[in-house]
C-alpha positions as CSV (number, residue, x, y, z in Angstrom):
1,M,92.2,98.7,94.2
2,A,92.3,95.3,92.5
3,L,95.7,94.1,93.0
4,S,95.7,90.7,94.8
5,K,98.1,89.8,97.6
6,E,99.5,86.9,95.6
7,L,100.6,89.5,92.7
8,L,102.0,91.9,95.6
9,D,103.9,89.1,96.9
10,I,105.5,88.4,93.5
11,L,106.2,92.1,92.4
12,A,109.6,93.5,93.1
13,C,111.4,96.9,92.7
14,P,112.8,96.7,89.0
15,K,115.9,98.8,90.1
16,C,116.8,97.0,93.2
17,K,114.7,93.9,93.1
18,G,113.8,94.5,96.8
19,D,110.5,94.4,98.1
20,I,107.5,97.0,97.6
21,S,104.3,97.9,99.2
22,L,101.3,99.4,98.8
23,N,101.1,103.1,100.1
24,G,98.5,104.2,102.6
25,K,95.8,105.3,100.0
26,E,96.6,102.2,97.8
27,E,97.2,104.1,94.5
28,N,100.9,103.4,94.4
29,L,103.8,100.9,95.0
30,V,106.7,102.1,97.0
31,C,110.2,100.9,97.2
32,Y,111.7,102.4,100.3
33,N,115.0,101.1,99.5
34,C,115.2,103.1,96.1
35,K,113.0,105.9,97.3
36,L,110.8,105.5,94.5
37,V,107.1,105.4,93.7
38,Y,105.3,103.3,91.0
39,E,102.0,104.4,89.9
40,I,99.2,102.1,89.4
41,R,97.0,103.1,86.4
42,E,93.4,101.4,85.8
43,D,94.7,98.6,88.4
44,I,98.1,97.8,86.3
45,P,101.1,98.5,88.3
46,I,103.8,100.5,86.0
47,M,107.0,99.0,86.9
48,L,109.2,101.0,84.7
49,I,112.1,102.8,86.3
50,D,111.9,105.7,83.9
51,E,108.3,106.5,85.1
52,A,108.8,106.1,88.6
53,K,108.7,109.0,90.9
54,P,110.8,110.0,93.8
55,L,109.4,109.5,97.4
56,K,108.8,112.5,99.1
């Protein structure tokens, strides 16, 4: 996982503008407010609401 702490500090959920965090395996970003999961592909966070998956 190559996402830097600085990048994580400035990223926000595109839906609610709230905080996001890495999941335990560091392969997805999670917004617990919206209960959405944003995938990380090839070290690039896909921050599109239409591509987000519901948090299980």
